[in-house]
N, C-alpha and C positions, 0 to 999 in steps of 0.2 A: 669357286661357282658356287651360287644360289641353289635353294631347294630346286630334286627337279621332279615336276610334277608330270612329267610323261618322254617315256623314253619307249624304244623300239631297239630290240635284238634279231639281231637276221632278219627280219621281217622279206621276206617273199609272199608276188602273190600270181601264181601260172591259172592261164587258162588253157587246154582240151581241145582242140580245133580239127573234129573229125571228118576231111574231106579226102576219107582213100573209101576204099570199097572194103581192104584186108589190111592187119595192121594197123601198130597203135595209132595213134591217134602225136597228131606233131603238139609241141607244147611252146603258148609264147609266153615268153615272161618279161612279166609286165611291170613289177616288183622285183628284187634281186637283194635278198643277204642285207634290209637297208639300216642300218643302226643310227641311231637320234637322241639327245638329249636336247628336252625344252625345260629350264628354269620358268618355278613359279613367277608368275608377273611379268613375261619379255614379249618381246616381236620376234619370234622366229620366222625367217625370211625361207621357204623355194621354189626356188628357178629352175630353167631347165627350157628349152623350145616343146610347140606342141606336141604330147605324140608318148613324151620324156614317162611319162604314169605317176605325174606332178599328185593328180585325181583322185587315180585307184589306190595311191599309198595311204592319201589323206582316206578316203573310205573304208581301206581294213582299218586303217586305224580309231574310226568311227564303229565297224563292225556292219558295215552298211554290204563289203563284200568281206567272208572268211577268206586271212592268209591258208597262202597253202605250205611252210615255215615259219617259224620264228615266232616273235612272241611283241606285244604290249604292253611295257606298263603305267597302270594310270591311277594312282592315287591312294595306290594297299590294292588295287586289281591285275591281275596277270591271265590276261586278254590273250588265249589261243584260239588253234582249229575244234579247235576239243571243248571250249567253255559250254557251262548252259548258258542256250541263250538266257533265261533265269541274270546271270550275273553281267551277261553283258548291258543291259537293260536296267539296272541298277548301277551299270558305272556310265551306260549313257546321259545320268539325269543329270551327272553336270561335263557331259559335253553338245555341244551342238553346230550347225553349219551354217554359214552362208553362205547362198549359193552363188554360181555365176548371173546367172540368165533371172530375176525377179520376176519377168513377162512368163513362164513357166515353173518358175516351184512355186505361184501361189496361186490356190484355187478361188478359180474368180465366181463359184457357187456361192459361197461364205461371204458375211458381210464381214467388218474387218475387226473385231474384237471378236466373233468365235475366228474366226482364222488363226491371231496372237496370240489369244489363252487359249489353245486347244492344247496345246504341250498339260495348259496342268489339271483340262478335264481327261487328257489320255492318265493323268496321275494319280483319277481318284479326286477331284473336286466337282462336284454338281453344281452348287450353289451359284444362281445367274448372277443373282449380284456381284458377290466376289471375283466372276468371270468377267465379269464389264470393268471393277474397278479398276481389279487388274492390268487391264490392257490398254484403259484408258491412261491409266499411270504409267506405264510403258511405253506407249504413243506423246504421250508430255512430252514424259526425255528424251527420245529421236525427233521431237521437233513438228510433230500430227497435233492436232485439238480436240478437243473434246466433239465434237461436228463431224469426222471422221470415221466415228465409229460401228455405224449405219449403216455405209458406204461399201460399197465392193470397189476391187484391187479395178478395176476396165474406169476407172475412175480418176485413177491419179497415170502421174505422170513417172519415171523410170523410177530417177530418185525418187520421191517418194515412195515406189512401188519397196524401193533396198530401203527405207526407212524402217517399214510392215514389216521387213524378212526380218530387220537386224530385231526389235523389239518382240518379233515373234521364237526366235534364238533366247532371249536372254530374258524371259517370264519367268524359266524355268527353276531360275537362280545357276545356272554353268556358270561353270571357271574357265573354261577350256573352251577358244571358240573360235575350228578352221573357218575363215577364211578364203572362200576359192575366187579366185581371180573378181574381189566383190564391185569393182567399178570398172570394169574393162566390156560389158554392156551400154552403159549408164555415156551418155552424150560425154563430152571433156566441161562440156562448160559445168557441170556435176561433180566427177572425178576429186575437188579439193573440196567438197562440201563434205560427203560420203568419207574421202581417208578422216576428217577433220572430227567428225562426229565419232568415227571409231577411235582417235586416239583422244578422243575426250571421255567416250566410255570407260576404257579400258584403266585409265587415269582413275576416272572417279569408281570405278566396283570392281578394280582388282583381279580383272580378266588373264588372261593371259590366249595368247593369238597366235595361230597357226595361217601366216601369210601369205597364199600363195598370190604368185603375178610375174610378170612376164615384163612390168613395171624396174626395170635394174634402177633405174634412179629415187627410186621411191622405196623399192627395198633397200640402200644406202641411206636411206632420212631415216625410216620408223624401225628400223628390227636393230637388236643387238646379234644374234644369227643368225647366220642363214648355210643353207643347202644347195648345191648347184646338184643336178639329177642328167643324166643320160642316159638315155632308152633301160630303165628301168635300174642304173646303177647313180648310187650320188660319187662324184667321183671329188668333190671339195668340201667339205663346212669347217663350221665353223667361226672364229668375232668376222662379224660384216665389216667390222672396219680393218683388218688386216688381211681380207680376201682382195677390198678393193684397195687396198694399201702394193698387194703385193701377191697378184696371184698366181699360182706354181702352174696349174691344166691350164695345156693346150685349149681347150675345151675353154674355161671358166677367163682364158685371157682372150680368145674371140668373142663372147659376150659382154661385155665388155667393154670389148674396145667396140660394139654397135650403139651403146647410147649415145646419140643423138646431143652436141656440144654446139653449146650458143656461142659461147666466146670467142669472138671475129680469130683471136693469135691462137686456138688451143687446136695441137693435133689431133684430128681429127682423121688417125688414119684408120683400116680400118682392118683386123684377119681375117680373112674372105674362105670359110671352109671349102673345098673339094673334096672331089669323089661321096662315092654312095654309102650310105647310112648300112650297117650292120640289121641285117633286120631280127626283131626281137627272137622270129619264130623260131627253135632251135637253139636258141640264143648262143655261141660261146662260153666260153671259164674266161677266154684271158678277156682283153681293154674292150670295150664294146667302140668305143672311140678311132679303136688306130687307124681303120678304112680311111677313116677324112682329117687325120692328125699330120700336119705333114713335117715336125716332129717325131715321129712312131722311130723306136729301133725294131729290132728282132725281138729282143724281148718282149715289149708291147705284142706281140702276132700270135707269138708262142706260150708266153709267159700268162699262170691262172693270176684275174689284177688281184693286186695284194691288198693288204685289209686296211683301211683307214689308215692310220699314220699321225702322231703329232710330228710338228713340225717346226714345235715355236712359236710364241705368244698365242696360246690358245687357235693354233690354225691347226687343218687336218686334212692328209689328202689319200689318194692311193691311185696316183699317178706315179707310174716305173719311174717316165725323168725324172721327175719332183726328187723320186725317192731313192737317186744315187748316189752313191760314197762321195761324201766328200759336197754334196750340192747346197749344202746347210754350216757348215762348218762355224 
C-alpha cells in the first residue's frame, strides 16, 4: 500500500429532526462509522444509490458539515467536530471540490478571472496582475483561452463552465480534489472530454481524487480503489478490480448487474431489489440493506453490522453473508 494522504476513522454525521412538540428529536443517520483510506496520487471511487450519503461524507471530509463522531486524518491534520476553524482552514488549503452542477456552483456576477482566482484572494493575494496571470495560466491548462478572462459564466456552455470550476479548484495548489458527480449535469457529448481532462490533470499535477459517481463503468475504468455505500454505511471497499471481479455483498452484486452490457452475447441478467428501504431516521445498528436483500439471514436482521473485514486480495466487506465461516477458504 502506498502513502495514505487521507483516512477517516469511524466518521459519522447525524442530523437532528425536531418534529415533535415534546420529547427528544429524531436522529437522521446520514453517515455511520465510515472507515476509508485513500492513497496519495490515486483515484478513489465512491458509489451507491442517490441519497446513500456520498455527498454528505465528502462534505464531512472537507469540513463543510461537522462530523458528529469520528475523525478525518489529512496530511498531518487530525480533524474532528471539536477541531478549531483555523485548523480546518489550514487543512482545506490542500483540499478542494468540483461540484456536480456548474450552473449553480459559480457566481454569474463575477468575471471569470475573479471566479478562478478567488481562492488566492481569500488566502491573502491582493495584486490584481498576479491574480489575472494565475487565472489565465489555469484557464489555458483546462482548455480555455485568454479571451475568456473577462467574460461571465452565463456566456459559456455547461462543459466550459465545468472547466472553469476545475481551474478554480486547482489554482490554490490543492492536492486532494473531491469530484462530486462532475459530469452528470452535462450533455453526454462532453462527458468524455471532462473526464479525460480530469485524468490528464491528475497525472500532470500528481493529484489525488475522491471520485463520486453513479457511472459504474467509469469507476471501473479510472479508479484503483472504491467503496460501496448504502444508507450511510460502507458495505464493501477495496481494490476496484477485485470488487468487480468478485463482489461479495448482495448490494454490490445488484449494482454491478445494472451496468449496461453492449456486447450482444453478454449475460444481461439483472438483480432486481425488492422490499422497502430502511429509514435512515433512528436507523438500526443492524445491516440497513437486510430489508431489501433476498439472501438476508436472521443474523443480518438482528446482529450489529460487523466492521469492514479483509477477506483477501485487498478486499473488505461488512456483510454477514460474506463473512460466514468457510465462505473464503
